[in-house]
C-alpha positions as CSV (number, residue, x, y, z in Angstrom):
1,M,-14.3,-0.5,-14.3
2,I,-11.9,0.6,-11.5
3,I,-13.0,3.8,-9.7
4,P,-10.5,5.6,-7.4
5,C,-12.0,7.2,-4.3
6,I,-11.5,10.7,-2.8
7,D,-13.0,10.9,0.7
8,L,-13.1,14.3,2.2
9,M,-13.0,15.2,5.9
10,D,-12.1,18.5,7.6
11,G,-11.0,19.9,4.2
12,K,-8.6,17.0,3.6
13,V,-8.4,13.9,1.6
14,V,-8.5,11.0,4.0
15,Q,-8.9,7.2,4.4
16,L,-10.8,5.7,7.3
17,I,-11.0,2.3,8.8
18,Q,-14.6,1.1,8.9
19,G,-15.7,4.7,8.7
20,R,-14.4,5.5,12.2
21,E,-10.7,5.8,12.6
22,K,-8.6,8.0,10.3
23,A,-5.8,5.9,9.0
24,L,-4.1,8.4,6.6
25,E,-4.3,11.6,4.7
26,G,-3.7,11.8,1.0
27,G,-2.5,14.7,-1.1
28,S,-4.7,17.7,-2.0
29,P,-7.8,17.0,-4.1
30,L,-6.0,18.4,-7.1
31,E,-3.0,16.2,-6.5
32,M,-5.2,13.2,-6.2
33,L,-7.0,14.1,-9.4
34,E,-3.7,14.2,-11.2
35,K,-2.8,10.8,-9.9
36,F,-6.1,9.4,-11.0
37,R,-6.1,11.1,-14.4
38,A,-5.9,7.8,-16.3
39,F,-9.2,6.6,-14.8
40,P,-12.5,7.5,-16.6
41,Q,-14.5,8.1,-13.3
42,I,-13.7,8.9,-9.7
43,Q,-15.9,8.7,-6.6
44,V,-16.1,11.6,-4.1
45,I,-17.6,11.2,-0.7
46,D,-18.0,14.1,1.7
47,L,-17.7,12.3,5.0
48,D,-18.5,15.4,7.1
49,A,-21.8,15.8,5.3
50,A,-22.5,12.1,5.7
51,M,-22.0,12.3,9.4
52,D,-23.8,15.6,9.8
53,K,-20.6,17.4,10.8
54,G,-20.5,20.1,8.2
55,S,-19.5,19.8,4.6
56,N,-16.7,20.2,2.1
57,D,-18.8,21.8,-0.6
58,A,-16.0,23.9,-2.1
59,L,-13.7,20.9,-2.5
60,V,-16.6,18.8,-3.9
61,E,-17.3,21.4,-6.5
62,L,-13.6,21.8,-7.4
63,V,-13.3,18.0,-8.0
64,A,-16.6,17.7,-9.8
65,S,-15.7,20.5,-12.1
66,R,-12.5,18.8,-13.2
67,A,-13.4,15.1,-13.4
68,V,-16.2,12.7,-14.2
69,A,-17.3,12.2,-10.6
70,R,-20.0,10.3,-8.8
71,V,-20.5,12.3,-5.6
72,G,-22.1,11.4,-2.3
73,G,-22.2,12.2,1.4
74,G,-25.2,13.7,3.1
75,V,-27.4,13.8,0.1
76,R,-30.8,13.7,1.9
77,S,-32.9,16.1,-0.1
78,A,-33.8,16.9,-3.7
79,E,-32.2,20.3,-3.3
80,R,-28.9,18.8,-2.3
81,A,-28.9,16.4,-5.2
82,R,-29.7,19.1,-7.7
83,A,-27.0,21.3,-6.2
84,L,-24.4,18.6,-6.7
85,I,-25.4,18.1,-10.3
86,Q,-25.2,21.8,-10.9
87,Q,-21.7,21.8,-9.4
88,G,-20.7,19.3,-12.0
89,A,-21.3,15.9,-10.5
90,F,-21.9,13.2,-13.1
91,R,-24.0,11.1,-10.8
92,V,-25.2,11.5,-7.2
93,I,-24.9,8.8,-4.5
94,V,-27.7,8.6,-2.0
95,G,-27.5,6.4,1.1
96,T,-29.6,7.3,4.2
97,A,-32.4,9.0,2.2
98,A,-32.9,5.9,0.2
99,F,-34.7,4.4,3.1
100,D,-37.3,7.2,3.2
101,R,-39.3,6.3,0.2
102,E,-40.9,9.8,-0.1
103,K,-37.5,11.5,0.0
104,L,-36.0,9.0,-2.4
105,A,-38.8,9.6,-4.9
106,E,-38.3,13.4,-4.7
107,I,-34.5,13.0,-5.3
108,A,-35.1,10.6,-8.2
109,D,-37.6,13.1,-9.7
110,A,-35.2,16.0,-9.2
111,V,-32.1,14.5,-11.0
112,G,-33.5,11.5,-12.8
113,P,-32.9,7.8,-11.9
114,D,-30.1,7.7,-14.5
115,R,-28.1,10.2,-12.5
116,L,-28.8,8.4,-9.2
117,V,-26.7,5.7,-7.4
118,I,-28.0,4.2,-4.2
119,A,-25.5,3.2,-1.5
120,L,-26.2,-0.1,0.2
121,D,-23.6,-0.3,2.9
122,S,-23.5,-3.4,5.1
123,R,-22.0,-4.2,8.5
124,A,-22.5,-7.6,10.2
125,G,-25.0,-8.5,7.4
126,K,-27.3,-5.5,7.9
127,V,-27.6,-2.2,6.0
128,V,-26.1,0.8,7.9
129,T,-27.0,4.5,7.4
130,H,-26.1,8.0,8.6
131,G,-22.4,7.6,7.8
132,W,-22.4,4.0,8.9
133,T,-23.4,5.0,12.5
134,E,-26.9,3.5,12.6
135,A,-27.8,-0.1,11.8
136,T,-31.1,-1.2,10.3
137,N,-32.7,-4.6,10.5
138,I,-32.7,-5.3,6.8
139,T,-30.2,-6.8,4.4
140,A,-29.0,-5.3,1.1
141,E,-30.2,-8.5,-0.7
142,E,-33.7,-8.0,0.7
143,V,-34.2,-4.4,-0.3
144,I,-32.1,-4.0,-3.5
145,R,-34.8,-4.9,-6.0
146,H,-37.4,-2.6,-4.4
147,L,-35.0,0.3,-4.9
148,E,-34.3,-0.4,-8.6
149,P,-37.0,2.0,-10.0
150,Y,-35.3,5.0,-8.4
151,C,-31.7,4.6,-9.6
152,S,-29.4,3.3,-12.3
153,G,-26.9,1.6,-10.0
154,F,-25.9,0.6,-6.5
155,L,-22.7,1.3,-4.5
156,C,-22.3,-1.6,-2.1
157,T,-19.8,-1.3,0.6
158,Y,-18.7,-4.2,2.8
159,V,-18.1,-2.1,5.9
160,D,-16.8,-5.0,8.0
161,K,-13.5,-4.8,6.1
162,E,-13.5,-1.2,4.9
163,G,-9.9,0.2,5.0
164,M,-8.4,-2.9,6.5
165,L,-6.8,-4.4,3.4
166,E,-7.9,-7.8,4.4
167,G,-10.0,-8.7,1.4
168,T,-13.7,-8.3,0.8
169,D,-16.6,-10.7,0.8
170,L,-17.0,-11.9,-2.7
171,G,-19.8,-14.2,-1.7
172,W,-21.9,-11.2,-0.7
173,F,-21.3,-9.5,-4.0
174,R,-22.3,-12.7,-5.8
175,R,-25.6,-12.7,-3.9
176,L,-26.1,-9.0,-4.8
177,R,-25.3,-9.7,-8.4
178,A,-27.9,-12.5,-8.4
179,A,-30.5,-10.1,-6.9
180,T,-30.3,-7.3,-9.5
181,R,-29.4,-6.5,-13.1
182,H,-28.6,-2.9,-12.2
183,E,-25.0,-1.6,-12.3
184,L,-23.1,-2.6,-9.1
185,T,-20.0,-1.1,-7.7
186,A,-18.2,-2.9,-4.9
187,A,-16.2,-1.3,-2.1
188,G,-14.8,-2.2,1.2
189,G,-11.6,-4.2,1.8
190,I,-10.7,-4.9,-1.8
191,A,-7.0,-5.4,-1.7
192,T,-5.9,-7.6,-4.6
193,I,-5.9,-7.8,-8.4
194,D,-7.5,-11.2,-8.1
195,E,-10.5,-9.7,-6.2
196,I,-10.9,-7.0,-8.9
197,Q,-10.8,-9.6,-11.6
198,E,-13.4,-11.8,-9.8
199,L,-15.7,-8.8,-9.5
200,H,-15.1,-8.0,-13.2
201,K,-16.2,-11.5,-14.1
202,L,-19.4,-10.8,-12.2
203,G,-19.9,-7.5,-14.0
204,I,-19.2,-5.4,-10.9
205,H,-17.1,-2.3,-10.8
206,A,-14.5,-1.8,-8.0
207,A,-14.2,1.4,-6.0
208,L,-10.7,1.5,-4.5
209,G,-9.4,3.6,-1.6
210,M,-7.0,2.3,1.0
211,A,-5.3,-0.2,-1.4
212,I,-4.2,2.6,-3.7
213,Y,-3.4,5.2,-1.1
214,T,-1.1,2.8,0.7
215,G,0.5,1.6,-2.5
216,R,-0.8,-1.9,-2.0
217,L,-2.1,-1.7,-5.6
218,N,-0.2,0.1,-8.3
219,L,-2.1,2.8,-10.1
220,E,-0.3,2.2,-13.4
221,A,-1.2,-1.5,-13.3
222,L,-4.8,-0.7,-12.4
223,A,-5.0,1.8,-15.2
224,R,-3.8,-0.9,-17.7
225,L,-6.3,-3.4,-16.2
226,N,-9.0,-0.7,-16.6
227,A,-8.3,-0.2,-20.3
């Protein structure tokens, strides 16, 4: 499955390079929903909430009420996770809180593991948290199996190439696929149909941002591929 991404910052739809530099702005959330209407799911990330710089709650609720959306960004409590589900989110994405086992258990209890996706974002081989601003000393491959009881899937972002349109690390995704039978969604640098097809062969979804916002990949062709 191909999943278009809507990343929110300062009330706008944006695309960042490696989570730091804003590269472009998209249309309004409703305009992007119209463009993505042929896709069964979308992914919404509140970047301000992820980086503890406020939130875009109204926009998140607007999008979640009109599409089948997996929503993340700053989900660090059971209350926040429940609120997103109540706003219409189909699934909730948890990153930083996944590495506090007590908080993770509370969130999983609040919304159910079937509604929870854990983000395992990697830079230079190590998991990064807090909006990709803090590095840990663990790898996604090491921790993924221990997190399986709390969720139904993992969103794995190869941050080294995020937003750069230089291709992703298929070898990393192969290792992750070998480490878990849970649903996997790949993100970060995916720039070609060939990469999407390779991921599909591995049974891994592809979350796409920069490649579709820049027109590198054609939405109509992707929708046909997704059918």
